[in-house]
C-alpha positions in Angstrom: 6.6 -9.5 -3.2 9.9 -8.8 -1.2 12.7 -11.6 -1.0 16.0 -11.2 0.4 18.6 -14.2 -0.3 21.7 -14.4 1.7 22.3 -10.6 1.9 25.5 -9.6 3.5 26.1 -5.7 4.0 29.6 -4.1 5.2 30.1 -0.7 6.5 33.7 -0.2 5.6 35.5 -3.2 7.4 32.6 -4.1 9.7 30.4 -7.1 8.5 27.1 -5.8 9.8 24.5 -8.0 8.0 25.5 -11.9 7.6 23.6 -13.9 5.3 20.0 -12.5 5.5 17.1 -14.6 4.0 13.5 -12.9 4.5 10.4 -12.8 2.7 7.3 -10.4 2.9 4.1 -11.3 1.1 1.5 -9.3 -0.3 -0.7 -7.4 2.4 1.5 -9.0 5.3 2.9 -6.8 8.3 6.6 -8.3 8.9 8.1 -7.5 12.1 11.9 -7.5 12.6 12.8 -7.3 16.3 16.0 -7.4 18.3 18.2 -5.4 20.3 20.0 -2.0 19.7 22.8 -2.6 17.4 21.6 -6.0 15.8 21.6 -4.5 12.5 18.1 -3.7 12.0 18.2 0.0 10.7 21.0 -1.5 8.3 18.6 -3.9 7.0 15.8 -1.4 6.5 18.3 1.1 4.6 19.6 -1.8 2.3 15.9 -2.5 1.4 15.4 1.2 0.9 18.6 1.6 -1.6 20.5 3.7 1.3 23.2 0.9 1.3 24.2 -1.7 -1.2 24.5 -5.4 -0.4 28.2 -6.9 -0.8 26.6 -10.2 -1.7 23.4 -11.8 -2.1 20.4 -10.3 -3.9 17.0 -8.5 -3.0 14.0 -9.0 -5.5 10.8 -6.8 -5.4 8.0 -8.3 -7.0 10.6 -10.8 -8.9 12.9 -8.1 -10.2 16.3 -6.9 -8.6 16.2 -3.7 -6.7 18.5 -1.0 -8.1 21.0 -1.2 -5.3 22.2 2.2 -4.0 19.6 4.2 -6.0 17.0 5.3 -3.3 14.9 7.4 -5.6 14.3 4.8 -8.0 13.4 2.3 -5.3 10.7 4.8 -4.2 9.5 5.1 -7.5 9.1 1.3 -7.7 6.9 1.4 -4.7 9.3 1.0 -1.5 9.2 3.9 1.1 11.1 4.1 4.3 9.9 5.9 7.3 13.2 6.7 9.0 14.2 6.3 12.6 13.4 9.7 14.9 11.0 10.8 12.2 13.1 13.2 10.5 10.3 15.4 9.6 11.0 19.0 8.2 10.8 21.3 11.7 10.1 24.7 9.8 7.5 23.3 7.1 3.9 23.1 8.0 2.1 19.7 8.4 0.5 20.4 5.0 3.8 20.9 3.3 5.3 17.9 4.9 2.6 15.7 3.6 2.9 17.0 0.1 6.5 16.5 0.0 6.1 12.9 0.4 4.4 12.7 -2.9 7.1 14.9 -4.6 8.1 12.4 -7.4 4.3 11.8 -8.0 3.0 15.3 -8.5 3.6 15.4 -12.4 2.4 12.1 -13.6 -0.7 11.8 -11.2 -1.8 14.9 -9.7 -5.4 14.0 -9.2 -4.3 10.7 -7.1 -2.2 12.7 -4.9 -5.1 15.0 -4.0 -7.3 11.9 -3.2 -4.2 10.4 -1.3 -3.9 13.6 0.7 -7.6 13.4 1.8 -7.0 9.8 2.7 -4.3 10.4 4.9 -6.1 12.9 6.6 -9.0 10.7 7.3 -6.7 8.0 8.5 -4.8 10.6 10.9 -7.7 13.2 11.9 -5.5 14.9 14.4 -3.5 16.1 11.6 -6.5 17.6 10.0 -6.5 20.3 12.6 -2.9 21.4 12.3 -2.2 21.8 8.6 -0.8 25.1 9.1 1.4 24.4 12.0 5.2 23.9 11.6 6.1 20.2 12.2 8.4 21.2 14.7 5.9 22.4 17.1 3.9 18.8 17.1 4.1 16.4 20.0 6.4 13.4 19.3 3.3 11.1 18.8 2.1 13.8 16.3 5.3 13.9 14.5 5.3 10.1 14.3 1.8 10.2 12.7 3.0 12.9 10.3 6.1 10.9 9.3 3.9 7.8 8.6 1.4 9.8 6.7 4.0 11.6 4.6 5.3 8.0 3.7 1.8 7.0 2.6 1.8 9.9 0.1 4.5 8.2 -1.8 1.8 5.6 -2.5 4.2 2.5 -1.5 3.6 -1.0 -2.3 5.9 -1.8 0.8 6.2 0.6 3.9 9.2 0.2 5.9 9.1 1.7 9.3 12.2 2.2 11.6 11.3 2.3 15.3 8.0 4.2 15.2 7.6 3.7 18.9 10.8 5.2 19.9 10.4 8.1 22.5 6.7 7.9 22.7 4.7 7.2 25.8 3.0 3.9 26.2 -0.6 5.0 25.4 0.7 7.0 22.3 2.6 3.8 21.2 -0.9 1.6 21.5 -2.5 4.6 19.2 0.1 4.6 16.7 0.5 0.7 16.3 -3.4 0.4 16.0 -3.4 2.8 13.1 -0.7 0.6 11.3 -2.9 -2.1 10.9 -5.6 0.0 9.5 -3.4 1.8 7.0 -2.3 -1.7 5.7 -6.0 -2.4 4.8 -7.0 1.1 3.5 -3.9 1.7 1.5 -3.3 -1.9 0.5 0.1 -1.8 1.4 2.7 -4.4 3.1 4.7 -3.4 5.9 8.2 -4.1 7.5 8.2 -3.0 11.0 11.5 -2.6 12.8 11.2 -2.3 16.6 12.9 -2.7 19.9 9.6 -2.5 21.4 9.0 -6.3 20.9 5.7 -6.7 22.4 4.1 -4.0 20.5 5.4 -5.2 17.3 4.7 -9.0 17.7 1.1 -8.0 18.8 0.4 -6.5 15.2 2.3 -8.5 12.8 1.6 -11.4 10.9 5.4 -13.0 10.6 8.4 -12.1 12.7 12.2 -12.3 12.5 14.5 -12.0 15.5 17.8 -10.3 14.3 21.0 -10.9 16.5 24.4 -9.5 15.6 23.3 -9.3 11.7 21.9 -12.9 11.7 18.4 -14.1 11.7 18.1 -16.3 14.7 14.4 -17.0 14.6 11.4 -16.8 12.3 7.9 -17.7 12.5 4.4 -16.5 13.1 4.4 -13.3 15.2 2.0 -14.8 17.7 4.0 -18.0 17.9 7.1 -15.9 19.0 5.3 -13.7 21.3 4.6 -16.8 23.1 7.8 -18.4 22.8 9.7 -18.6 26.2 13.0 -17.8 24.5 11.8 -14.4 23.2 10.2 -13.7 26.5 13.2 -14.1 28.3 15.3 -12.2 26.1 13.2 -9.4 24.9 10.0 -9.1 27.3 11.5 -9.5 30.7 9.6 -11.1 33.6 6.4 -9.7 32.6 6.5 -11.2 29.3 6.5 -14.8 30.9 3.4 -14.3 32.8 
């Protein structure tokens, strides 16, 4: 579905991504893990059209992405749920959700209504607070709203940037469990960027470890979770038990 070949990205004189090769198949959850500053958010932003590669190519459904044109990439079926959620605090939950489908309203209004009902079934907590301003939701509720808003764009590929950031462990478990459900129900693939390595690897099919802008490990997520090198670098002593 999505293929990156030798992708390099610069921020000014800073060489952030250095020869990234990555593949996401239909229906897969792919985790990208690594320490803060490894280039994970830049990698997601490049796939979403926020940044343009200085070298290499990105193919989506065997066609080159229109680099640097985020709105066209959304139309093609790629949607980014950004770090720290970035919902509209003053707007209601309902309006936040409907804004996710802004570019679809004119061409498939009936489908938007059906998707609205589906996301509320997947996130029943949101159903009880549709008129509440987004800024009054808890951190976990805001994360659910951000993911649900992304689904309203009807993506073929959903990009999630640090969905567990700032959430309590029990809320992280709840959110991660919902991600596997939405992939099945909405028939979407997913790229999950996380510093919470254990949470990401527990739900992913494939995983990549990013260090200083380079892929240093790649394999089945379950295999990386059991790898002593990953445990020592990212999971601490508890990860080696």
